VOKOL-445668 format. One record per residue (C-alpha): residue in one letter; x, y, z. Coordinates in nm, 2 decimals. Layout:
<atoms>
<atom code="a" c1="X" c2="Y" c3="Z"/>
...
</atoms>
This chain:
<atoms>
<atom code="x" c1="1.60" c2="6.07" c3="12.65"/>
<atom code="x" c1="1.33" c2="6.09" c3="12.39"/>
<atom code="x" c1="1.23" c2="5.76" c3="12.24"/>
<atom code="x" c1="1.31" c2="5.87" c3="11.88"/>
<atom code="x" c1="1.67" c2="5.97" c3="11.99"/>
<atom code="x" c1="1.72" c2="5.63" c3="12.17"/>
<atom code="x" c1="1.60" c2="5.46" c3="11.85"/>
<atom code="x" c1="1.85" c2="5.66" c3="11.63"/>
<atom code="x" c1="2.14" c2="5.58" c3="11.86"/>
<atom code="x" c1="2.05" c2="5.21" c3="11.87"/>
<atom code="x" c1="2.04" c2="5.19" c3="11.49"/>
<atom code="x" c1="2.37" c2="5.38" c3="11.46"/>
<atom code="x" c1="2.54" c2="5.15" c3="11.71"/>
<atom code="x" c1="2.41" c2="4.84" c3="11.53"/>
<atom code="x" c1="2.55" c2="4.97" c3="11.20"/>
<atom code="x" c1="2.90" c2="5.03" c3="11.33"/>
<atom code="x" c1="2.92" c2="4.70" c3="11.51"/>
<atom code="x" c1="2.80" c2="4.49" c3="11.21"/>
<atom code="x" c1="3.00" c2="4.67" c3="10.93"/>
<atom code="x" c1="3.33" c2="4.49" c3="11.01"/>
<atom code="x" c1="3.15" c2="4.16" c3="11.00"/>
<atom code="x" c1="3.00" c2="4.24" c3="10.67"/>
<atom code="x" c1="3.34" c2="4.35" c3="10.54"/>
<atom code="x" c1="3.51" c2="4.05" c3="10.67"/>
<atom code="x" c1="3.25" c2="3.83" c3="10.51"/>
<atom code="x" c1="3.28" c2="4.01" c3="10.18"/>
<atom code="x" c1="3.66" c2="4.00" c3="10.18"/>
<atom code="x" c1="3.70" c2="3.65" c3="10.05"/>
<atom code="x" c1="3.49" c2="3.75" c3="9.75"/>
<atom code="x" c1="3.71" c2="4.05" c3="9.67"/>
<atom code="x" c1="4.03" c2="3.84" c3="9.72"/>
<atom code="x" c1="3.91" c2="3.54" c3="9.52"/>
<atom code="x" c1="4.18" c2="3.32" c3="9.37"/>
<atom code="x" c1="4.31" c2="3.52" c3="9.06"/>
<atom code="x" c1="4.43" c2="3.20" c3="8.89"/>
<atom code="x" c1="4.78" c2="3.11" c3="8.78"/>
<atom code="x" c1="5.04" c2="3.38" c3="8.78"/>
<atom code="x" c1="5.10" c2="3.55" c3="8.44"/>
<atom code="x" c1="5.35" c2="3.38" c3="8.21"/>
<atom code="x" c1="5.68" c2="3.57" c3="8.18"/>
<atom code="x" c1="5.73" c2="3.76" c3="7.86"/>
<atom code="x" c1="5.95" c2="3.57" c3="7.61"/>
<atom code="x" c1="6.30" c2="3.71" c3="7.54"/>
<atom code="x" c1="6.33" c2="3.88" c3="7.20"/>
<atom code="x" c1="6.49" c2="3.65" c3="6.94"/>
<atom code="x" c1="6.86" c2="3.69" c3="6.91"/>
<atom code="x" c1="6.98" c2="3.87" c3="6.60"/>
<atom code="x" c1="7.18" c2="3.66" c3="6.36"/>
<atom code="x" c1="7.54" c2="3.72" c3="6.30"/>
<atom code="x" c1="7.61" c2="3.99" c3="6.04"/>
<atom code="x" c1="7.73" c2="3.71" c3="5.81"/>
<atom code="x" c1="7.51" c2="3.40" c3="5.84"/>
<atom code="x" c1="7.71" c2="3.24" c3="5.56"/>
<atom code="x" c1="8.08" c2="3.18" c3="5.58"/>
<atom code="x" c1="8.25" c2="3.52" c3="5.58"/>
<atom code="x" c1="8.57" c2="3.56" c3="5.37"/>
<atom code="x" c1="8.86" c2="3.62" c3="5.61"/>
<atom code="x" c1="9.15" c2="3.60" c3="5.36"/>
<atom code="x" c1="9.22" c2="3.79" c3="5.04"/>
<atom code="x" c1="9.19" c2="3.47" c3="4.84"/>
<atom code="x" c1="8.84" c2="3.40" c3="4.98"/>
<atom code="x" c1="8.74" c2="3.76" c3="4.94"/>
<atom code="x" c1="8.84" c2="3.76" c3="4.57"/>
<atom code="x" c1="8.67" c2="3.43" c3="4.51"/>
<atom code="x" c1="8.35" c2="3.57" c3="4.67"/>
<atom code="x" c1="8.36" c2="3.87" c3="4.45"/>
<atom code="x" c1="8.41" c2="3.67" c3="4.13"/>
<atom code="x" c1="8.14" c2="3.42" c3="4.22"/>
<atom code="x" c1="7.90" c2="3.71" c3="4.28"/>
<atom code="x" c1="7.99" c2="3.87" c3="3.95"/>
<atom code="x" c1="7.92" c2="3.54" c3="3.77"/>
<atom code="x" c1="7.57" c2="3.54" c3="3.92"/>
<atom code="x" c1="7.52" c2="3.90" c3="3.82"/>
<atom code="x" c1="7.64" c2="3.85" c3="3.46"/>
<atom code="x" c1="7.42" c2="3.54" c3="3.42"/>
<atom code="x" c1="7.11" c2="3.73" c3="3.54"/>
<atom code="x" c1="7.07" c2="3.53" c3="3.85"/>
<atom code="x" c1="7.18" c2="3.76" c3="4.14"/>
<atom code="x" c1="7.09" c2="3.67" c3="4.49"/>
<atom code="x" c1="7.08" c2="4.02" c3="4.63"/>
<atom code="x" c1="7.21" c2="3.90" c3="4.96"/>
<atom code="x" c1="7.22" c2="4.08" c3="5.30"/>
<atom code="x" c1="6.95" c2="4.34" c3="5.23"/>
<atom code="x" c1="6.68" c2="4.27" c3="5.49"/>
<atom code="x" c1="6.56" c2="4.46" c3="5.79"/>
<atom code="x" c1="6.74" c2="4.23" c3="6.03"/>
<atom code="x" c1="7.06" c2="4.29" c3="5.85"/>
<atom code="x" c1="7.02" c2="4.66" c3="5.88"/>
<atom code="x" c1="6.97" c2="4.63" c3="6.26"/>
<atom code="x" c1="7.28" c2="4.42" c3="6.30"/>
<atom code="x" c1="7.49" c2="4.65" c3="6.09"/>
<atom code="x" c1="7.38" c2="4.95" c3="6.30"/>
<atom code="x" c1="7.61" c2="4.82" c3="6.57"/>
<atom code="x" c1="7.92" c2="4.73" c3="6.37"/>
<atom code="x" c1="8.05" c2="4.65" c3="6.02"/>
<atom code="x" c1="8.28" c2="4.39" c3="5.88"/>
<atom code="x" c1="8.32" c2="4.44" c3="5.50"/>
<atom code="x" c1="8.55" c2="4.18" c3="5.34"/>
<atom code="x" c1="8.68" c2="4.38" c3="5.04"/>
<atom code="x" c1="8.77" c2="4.74" c3="4.95"/>
<atom code="x" c1="8.66" c2="4.82" c3="4.59"/>
<atom code="x" c1="8.83" c2="5.13" c3="4.43"/>
<atom code="x" c1="8.61" c2="5.20" c3="4.13"/>
<atom code="x" c1="8.47" c2="5.46" c3="3.90"/>
<atom code="x" c1="8.17" c2="5.69" c3="3.96"/>
<atom code="x" c1="8.01" c2="5.56" c3="3.64"/>
<atom code="x" c1="7.65" c2="5.49" c3="3.71"/>
<atom code="x" c1="7.67" c2="5.16" c3="3.51"/>
<atom code="x" c1="7.93" c2="5.01" c3="3.75"/>
<atom code="x" c1="7.79" c2="5.00" c3="4.10"/>
<atom code="x" c1="8.02" c2="4.75" c3="4.29"/>
<atom code="x" c1="7.75" c2="4.60" c3="4.51"/>
<atom code="x" c1="7.54" c2="4.51" c3="4.21"/>
<atom code="x" c1="7.83" c2="4.41" c3="3.98"/>
<atom code="x" c1="7.96" c2="4.17" c3="4.25"/>
<atom code="x" c1="7.61" c2="4.07" c3="4.38"/>
<atom code="x" c1="7.69" c2="4.17" c3="4.74"/>
<atom code="x" c1="7.48" c2="4.34" c3="5.01"/>
<atom code="x" c1="7.48" c2="4.58" c3="5.30"/>
<atom code="x" c1="7.80" c2="4.57" c3="5.49"/>
<atom code="x" c1="7.99" c2="4.34" c3="5.25"/>
<atom code="x" c1="8.20" c2="4.60" c3="5.06"/>
<atom code="x" c1="8.38" c2="4.92" c3="5.13"/>
<atom code="x" c1="8.34" c2="5.11" c3="4.81"/>
<atom code="x" c1="8.55" c2="5.42" c3="4.71"/>
<atom code="x" c1="8.45" c2="5.57" c3="4.38"/>
<atom code="x" c1="8.61" c2="5.86" c3="4.18"/>
<atom code="x" c1="8.59" c2="5.93" c3="3.81"/>
<atom code="x" c1="8.84" c2="5.70" c3="3.64"/>
<atom code="x" c1="8.93" c2="5.56" c3="3.99"/>
<atom code="x" c1="9.17" c2="5.85" c3="4.02"/>
<atom code="x" c1="9.37" c2="5.86" c3="4.35"/>
<atom code="x" c1="9.40" c2="6.15" c3="4.58"/>
<atom code="x" c1="9.47" c2="6.19" c3="4.96"/>
<atom code="x" c1="9.10" c2="6.14" c3="5.05"/>
<atom code="x" c1="9.09" c2="5.81" c3="4.85"/>
<atom code="x" c1="9.41" c2="5.69" c3="5.00"/>
<atom code="x" c1="9.29" c2="5.78" c3="5.35"/>
<atom code="x" c1="8.97" c2="5.59" c3="5.29"/>
<atom code="x" c1="9.16" c2="5.28" c3="5.17"/>
<atom code="x" c1="9.38" c2="5.30" c3="5.48"/>
<atom code="x" c1="9.07" c2="5.32" c3="5.70"/>
<atom code="x" c1="8.95" c2="4.99" c3="5.54"/>
<atom code="x" c1="9.28" c2="4.81" c3="5.56"/>
<atom code="x" c1="9.41" c2="4.93" c3="5.90"/>
<atom code="x" c1="9.09" c2="5.00" c3="6.10"/>
<atom code="x" c1="8.85" c2="4.74" c3="5.96"/>
<atom code="x" c1="9.12" c2="4.49" c3="5.88"/>
<atom code="x" c1="9.00" c2="4.42" c3="5.52"/>
<atom code="x" c1="9.23" c2="4.17" c3="5.35"/>
<atom code="x" c1="9.16" c2="4.27" c3="4.98"/>
<atom code="x" c1="9.17" c2="4.59" c3="4.78"/>
<atom code="x" c1="9.04" c2="4.56" c3="4.43"/>
<atom code="x" c1="9.08" c2="4.84" c3="4.17"/>
<atom code="x" c1="8.80" c2="4.82" c3="3.92"/>
<atom code="x" c1="8.83" c2="4.99" c3="3.58"/>
<atom code="x" c1="8.57" c2="4.95" c3="3.31"/>
<atom code="x" c1="8.50" c2="4.96" c3="2.94"/>
<atom code="x" c1="8.41" c2="5.30" c3="2.78"/>
<atom code="x" c1="8.52" c2="5.51" c3="3.07"/>
<atom code="x" c1="8.42" c2="5.87" c3="3.03"/>
<atom code="x" c1="8.72" c2="6.00" c3="3.22"/>
<atom code="x" c1="8.95" c2="5.81" c3="2.98"/>
<atom code="x" c1="8.76" c2="5.94" c3="2.68"/>
<atom code="x" c1="8.81" c2="6.30" c3="2.80"/>
<atom code="x" c1="9.18" c2="6.24" c3="2.85"/>
<atom code="x" c1="9.23" c2="6.10" c3="2.50"/>
<atom code="x" c1="9.03" c2="6.38" c3="2.34"/>
<atom code="x" c1="9.26" c2="6.63" c3="2.52"/>
<atom code="x" c1="9.57" c2="6.45" c3="2.41"/>
<atom code="x" c1="9.46" c2="6.41" c3="2.05"/>
<atom code="x" c1="9.34" c2="6.76" c3="1.97"/>
<atom code="x" c1="9.36" c2="6.97" c3="2.28"/>
<atom code="x" c1="8.99" c2="6.96" c3="2.36"/>
<atom code="x" c1="8.95" c2="7.19" c3="2.66"/>
<atom code="x" c1="8.91" c2="7.03" c3="3.00"/>
<atom code="x" c1="8.72" c2="7.27" c3="3.24"/>
<atom code="x" c1="8.77" c2="7.32" c3="3.61"/>
<atom code="x" c1="8.83" c2="7.03" c3="3.83"/>
<atom code="x" c1="8.81" c2="6.78" c3="3.54"/>
<atom code="x" c1="9.17" c2="6.87" c3="3.46"/>
<atom code="x" c1="9.29" c2="6.67" c3="3.76"/>
<atom code="x" c1="9.14" c2="6.36" c3="3.61"/>
<atom code="x" c1="9.31" c2="6.41" c3="3.28"/>
<atom code="x" c1="9.64" c2="6.48" c3="3.45"/>
<atom code="x" c1="9.62" c2="6.15" c3="3.64"/>
<atom code="x" c1="9.51" c2="5.93" c3="3.35"/>
<atom code="x" c1="9.74" c2="6.09" c3="3.08"/>
<atom code="x" c1="10.05" c2="5.89" c3="3.18"/>
<atom code="x" c1="9.87" c2="5.56" c3="3.12"/>
<atom code="x" c1="9.74" c2="5.70" c3="2.78"/>
<atom code="x" c1="10.09" c2="5.80" c3="2.68"/>
<atom code="x" c1="10.24" c2="5.46" c3="2.77"/>
<atom code="x" c1="9.99" c2="5.28" c3="2.55"/>
<atom code="x" c1="9.98" c2="5.53" c3="2.25"/>
<atom code="x" c1="10.19" c2="5.32" c3="2.02"/>
<atom code="x" c1="10.01" c2="4.99" c3="2.09"/>
<atom code="x" c1="9.80" c2="4.85" c3="1.81"/>
<atom code="x" c1="9.42" c2="4.83" c3="1.86"/>
<atom code="x" c1="9.18" c2="5.04" c3="2.08"/>
<atom code="x" c1="9.37" c2="5.32" c3="2.25"/>
<atom code="x" c1="9.09" c2="5.38" c3="2.50"/>
<atom code="x" c1="9.08" c2="5.01" c3="2.60"/>
<atom code="x" c1="9.46" c2="5.00" c3="2.64"/>
<atom code="x" c1="9.44" c2="5.31" c3="2.86"/>
<atom code="x" c1="9.16" c2="5.17" c3="3.08"/>
<atom code="x" c1="9.37" c2="4.86" c3="3.15"/>
<atom code="x" c1="9.70" c2="5.04" c3="3.19"/>
<atom code="x" c1="9.55" c2="5.30" c3="3.43"/>
<atom code="x" c1="9.38" c2="5.04" c3="3.65"/>
<atom code="x" c1="9.70" c2="4.85" c3="3.67"/>
<atom code="x" c1="9.89" c2="5.17" c3="3.76"/>
<atom code="x" c1="9.65" c2="5.25" c3="4.04"/>
<atom code="x" c1="9.69" c2="4.90" c3="4.17"/>
<atom code="x" c1="10.07" c2="4.93" c3="4.17"/>
<atom code="x" c1="10.06" c2="5.27" c3="4.34"/>
<atom code="x" c1="9.85" c2="5.12" c3="4.62"/>
<atom code="x" c1="10.07" c2="4.82" c3="4.65"/>
<atom code="x" c1="10.38" c2="5.03" c3="4.68"/>
<atom code="x" c1="10.24" c2="5.23" c3="4.97"/>
<atom code="x" c1="10.35" c2="5.08" c3="5.31"/>
<atom code="x" c1="10.02" c2="5.19" c3="5.46"/>
<atom code="x" c1="9.85" c2="4.90" c3="5.27"/>
<atom code="x" c1="10.11" c2="4.63" c3="5.32"/>
<atom code="x" c1="9.88" c2="4.41" c3="5.51"/>
<atom code="x" c1="9.63" c2="4.38" c3="5.22"/>
<atom code="x" c1="9.64" c2="4.21" c3="4.89"/>
<atom code="x" c1="9.58" c2="4.46" c3="4.60"/>
<atom code="x" c1="9.45" c2="4.34" c3="4.27"/>
<atom code="x" c1="9.31" c2="4.51" c3="3.95"/>
<atom code="x" c1="9.02" c2="4.42" c3="3.72"/>
<atom code="x" c1="8.82" c2="4.54" c3="3.43"/>
<atom code="x" c1="8.44" c2="4.54" c3="3.40"/>
<atom code="x" c1="8.28" c2="4.47" c3="3.06"/>
<atom code="x" c1="7.97" c2="4.68" c3="3.01"/>
<atom code="x" c1="7.84" c2="4.45" c3="2.74"/>
<atom code="x" c1="7.87" c2="4.11" c3="2.91"/>
<atom code="x" c1="7.86" c2="4.22" c3="3.28"/>
<atom code="x" c1="8.17" c2="4.02" c3="3.35"/>
<atom code="x" c1="8.47" c2="4.12" c3="3.55"/>
<atom code="x" c1="8.82" c2="4.00" c3="3.44"/>
<atom code="x" c1="9.13" c2="4.03" c3="3.65"/>
<atom code="x" c1="9.43" c2="4.22" c3="3.51"/>
<atom code="x" c1="9.78" c2="4.08" c3="3.51"/>
</atoms>
């Protein structure tokens, strides 16, 4: 065998026989102690209960919470509770409102502001002049029977436009176009009942109609598990007063 070939074979054999030793010697460096194991990730913080403060569970407590919130609103010191991001996340799973408010669509009488309540506190149903129809009654029933809400509050208000339209029609036959006629037809009985009373006819009608809506809801057996009350909102003072 030529000398150069013998030299090549000898060098190759030496390389193969020493490589494992080199690898074995280097292994401890590649597998050096990595240090302590990684700390486990912390569990996400638990979301608070939808009602971190005592939640009204009876009609009496619910009405007291509404009136207390209205006092804050009227005094100009609202808390604007239950409006944060965490609250939204909690309510995405379930809701537990404590009162149904049947009110007017008037932009000056938003129940959540008037009663200083927040997300998930109130189930609000609003029609012009708080007029009842099947959709409204079905919505109230959803709150009372499905969500187990203990209180239904009918909220009329000062200077109601639906009442004004009704009185204008009864006084001089002012035309009532389209769907507005339903509002007039529903409010007119309260207006007729108070026509002979001294004082402000519109104010008497507002009160009488809110009381009639309350009584109609009370008389329906679908709502027998709830307490039904009526109130009037004063636009000038911001105060809500219960109606007898």
